[in-house]
Each structure stands twice: as structure tokens, then as C-alpha cells.
C-alpha positions as MATLAB code, in Angstrom:
seq = 'MMKRIFDFLFSLLVLLFITWFLLICFIISSIETKSFGMFFQKRTGQFGKPFMIYKLKTMHSNSDKITFFGSFFRKYKIDELPQFFNVLIGNMSIVGPRPDIEGYYDKLIGEDRKILQLKPGITSLASIKYRNEDVILEKQHNPLEYNDTIIFPDKVQLNLEYYYNQSFLLDIKIILKTIKSYL';
ca = [
       0.178    0.040   -0.050;
       3.045    2.653    0.758;
       4.400    1.753   -2.627;
       1.159    2.811   -4.273;
       0.791    5.793   -2.623;
       4.576    6.734   -3.198;
       3.854    6.028   -6.996;
       0.902    7.819   -6.782;
       2.121   11.027   -5.292;
       5.547   10.947   -7.106;
       4.004   10.710  -10.863;
       1.156   13.288   -9.902;
       4.361   15.552   -8.922;
       6.190   14.562  -12.204;
       3.366   15.179  -14.210;
       2.696   18.648  -12.585;
       6.211   19.821  -13.565;
       6.579   18.328  -17.047;
       2.975   18.009  -18.807;
       3.722   21.522  -20.492;
       7.022   19.675  -21.869;
       4.902   16.497  -22.598;
       2.467   18.665  -24.558;
       5.474   20.486  -26.395;
       6.825   16.645  -27.365;
       3.552   15.488  -28.295;
       3.120   18.345  -30.634;
       6.319   17.595  -32.372;
       5.767   13.985  -32.478;
       2.210   14.454  -34.296;
       3.824   16.898  -36.618;
       6.996   14.755  -37.524;
       5.151   11.617  -37.727;
       1.834   13.192  -39.436;
      -0.353   11.034  -37.111;
      -1.615   11.511  -33.302;
       1.515   11.426  -31.278;
       1.116    8.950  -28.990;
       1.840    5.345  -29.030;
      -0.103    2.650  -27.430;
       1.227   -0.982  -27.043;
      -0.158   -3.985  -25.397;
       2.618   -4.956  -22.584;
       2.716   -7.709  -20.241;
       1.607   -6.417  -16.546;
       1.543   -7.767  -13.103;
       0.119  -11.136  -12.649;
       0.742  -11.657  -16.427;
      -2.269   -9.324  -17.046;
      -1.699   -7.247  -20.343;
      -2.313   -3.460  -20.209;
      -1.704   -0.716  -22.797;
       1.652    1.160  -22.308;
       1.838    5.339  -23.474;
       4.750    6.577  -25.190;
       5.347    9.155  -27.543;
       5.754    8.117  -31.330;
       9.088    8.066  -32.310;
       8.760    6.469  -35.908;
       7.409    7.878  -39.186;
       3.886    6.378  -39.596;
       4.181    5.033  -43.218;
       7.715    3.520  -42.478;
       9.962    1.863  -39.507;
      12.318    4.898  -39.636;
      12.814    6.941  -36.483;
      12.190   10.774  -36.959;
      14.858   13.182  -36.194;
      13.187   14.275  -33.081;
      12.532   10.646  -32.517;
      15.888    9.547  -32.088;
      16.469   12.495  -29.322;
      13.350   11.362  -27.535;
      14.612    7.917  -27.467;
      18.305    8.523  -26.325;
      16.717   10.245  -23.446;
      13.919    8.047  -22.766;
      11.735   11.212  -23.379;
       9.482    8.954  -25.154;
       8.599    6.980  -21.997;
       7.454   10.126  -20.132;
       4.119    9.608  -20.901;
       4.251    6.113  -18.521;
       3.807    8.416  -15.739;
       0.284    8.178  -16.469;
       0.487    4.349  -16.420;
       1.612    4.808  -12.834;
      -0.987    7.318  -11.899;
      -3.801    5.176  -13.177;
      -2.047    1.889  -11.057;
      -0.905   -0.508  -13.980;
       2.603    0.485  -13.574;
       4.963    1.623  -10.721;
       8.025    3.971  -10.748;
      10.122    0.877   -9.937;
       9.712   -2.779  -11.244;
      10.470   -4.640  -14.046;
      10.051   -2.916  -17.456;
       6.930   -4.071  -19.239;
       7.602   -6.408  -22.148;
       5.783   -7.367  -25.206;
       4.120  -10.671  -25.170;
       6.048  -13.741  -25.573;
       8.553  -12.884  -22.472;
       7.573  -12.541  -19.359;
       4.280  -13.963  -19.533;
       6.394  -17.295  -20.919;
       8.479  -17.381  -17.854;
       8.608  -20.917  -16.004;
       9.433  -21.788  -12.341;
      10.849  -19.410   -9.730;
      11.416  -16.789  -12.759;
       7.437  -16.135  -12.979;
       7.583  -14.419   -9.461;
       8.685  -11.474  -11.564;
       5.010  -11.049  -12.724;
       3.913  -10.690   -8.975;
       5.589   -7.122   -9.489;
       4.058   -4.270  -11.204;
       6.232   -3.337  -14.207;
       8.023   -0.314  -13.408;
       9.279    2.838  -15.207;
      13.104    2.086  -14.142;
      14.636   -0.948  -12.798;
      18.360   -2.157  -12.011;
      17.960   -3.909  -15.402;
      16.861   -0.789  -17.395;
      19.827    0.980  -15.929;
      22.067   -1.889  -16.693;
      20.701   -1.883  -20.402;
      19.891    1.597  -20.642;
      21.214    1.550  -24.247;
      20.231   -1.940  -25.058;
      19.590   -0.893  -28.789;
      23.123    0.232  -29.207;
      24.322   -3.235  -27.935;
      21.735   -4.979  -30.175;
      22.657   -3.290  -33.291;
      26.253   -4.420  -32.810;
      25.144   -8.073  -32.600;
      25.017  -10.368  -35.827;
      21.559  -11.800  -34.808;
      20.140   -9.252  -32.229;
      17.056  -11.229  -31.432;
      19.251  -14.305  -30.538;
      21.403  -12.176  -28.206;
      18.551  -10.482  -26.873;
      16.909  -13.815  -25.923;
      19.784  -15.747  -25.062;
      21.907  -13.276  -22.998;
      20.190  -10.090  -22.536;
      16.770  -11.328  -21.362;
      17.938  -13.994  -19.173;
      20.302  -11.481  -17.373;
      17.238   -9.006  -16.985;
      15.262  -11.755  -15.497;
      17.936  -12.714  -12.925;
      18.274   -8.693  -11.932;
      14.320   -8.552  -11.658;
      14.254  -11.675   -9.507;
      17.140   -9.791   -7.254;
      14.730   -7.098   -6.775;
      11.587   -9.168   -6.193;
      13.562  -10.785   -3.081;
      15.061   -7.455   -2.029;
      12.619   -5.072   -2.764;
      11.622   -2.238   -0.062;
      11.337    1.784   -0.167;
      14.986    1.985    0.549;
      16.015   -0.010   -2.667;
      13.227    1.962   -4.908;
      14.914    5.187   -3.972;
      18.328    4.063   -4.646;
      17.010    2.864   -8.159;
      15.192    6.029   -8.593;
      18.509    8.000   -7.713;
      20.715    5.786   -9.653;
      18.351    6.278  -12.629;
      18.411   10.053  -12.170;
      22.269    9.930  -12.099;
      22.584    7.585  -15.281;
      21.168   10.802  -17.234;
      23.490   13.409  -15.853;
];
């Protein structure tokens, strides 16, 4: 209950300060993509239940090419700021495993399924470690195989570590570590 109160108040405070910035980014995204500037995608949530995640659109609507500002938004994770609305409504947390597309967390077995008891989060130890995951994957001969055999299993282990050691103090440390990684 304490975590939910913290999540609600933290996301509300963040949104009060960044809504003007988000609106500007949304307008830029809408102009650049020539479409509605928000992106909605089904992700695996707590207990394996799907939910819609909110992001700023960063790709041209008629191709798979990233827009000029989209690459900037992705680099600094600005495209993920609308997820504070996900936290506000309660289907995400500030700290927790990053929500993945279907076919990953929902397919976990054994002890690894404990991760599904956690609400997905905006940040985590795994998201800090793999902050530049796209750059890592671009360097691989077979990016999907590398993700599935190296990165994803490591994320599972980091998220299990969080599951077993979660506390308010650990959440604060992860939030501070996340902020520091962008400075």
C-alpha cells in the first residue's frame, strides 16, 4: 500500500512539472509522424495481465524509420515520460521490471514467474544496466538471438534480485541511480 501511495504522489508531482514539456513533445511527435503523437502498445503487466503502455510516437507512420526528434526522444527516454500516466492510473509502478511485449515475461516458468507478481516499472536495475540496449543489439550479428539468450535472461536475474530484496529504500536508490545515469 505504501508503494502505491508513493507511486501515485511521485507520478502526480512529476506530471505537474512536465505536462507542458510533454505537450510540446506530443505536438512535435504529431507533426513529425504526421499522425497522433502517442503510441499505445499491449505489454505484459502484473500477474501476466496485459495492459496498454503509453509512449510518444518516434517513428514515421508509413515506415519503420525513426524521426529526427524521435531519435532524441529515445536517447533520453523522453518517449517514455507518458508512462507516468500509467503509474498514476495504477497499471505501472515507478520501480519494477520494465514491461515487455508478449512472448517474454508471460512465458517465464518456475521461480522466474515470481517477477509477474511485481507491477512493471518505469525504471529498474535491469533498465539502468541496459539503458543503451538498442546500441548493444545493433552490434550483434543476430540481435534477436542475443536478446533472447543473453540480455533477457540477465534482466530476469536482476528483476528476481529486486523481487527478493524490494524495499522503499531500494526503490529510492534505484530512482537516484536512474537520475544519475542521465546526468
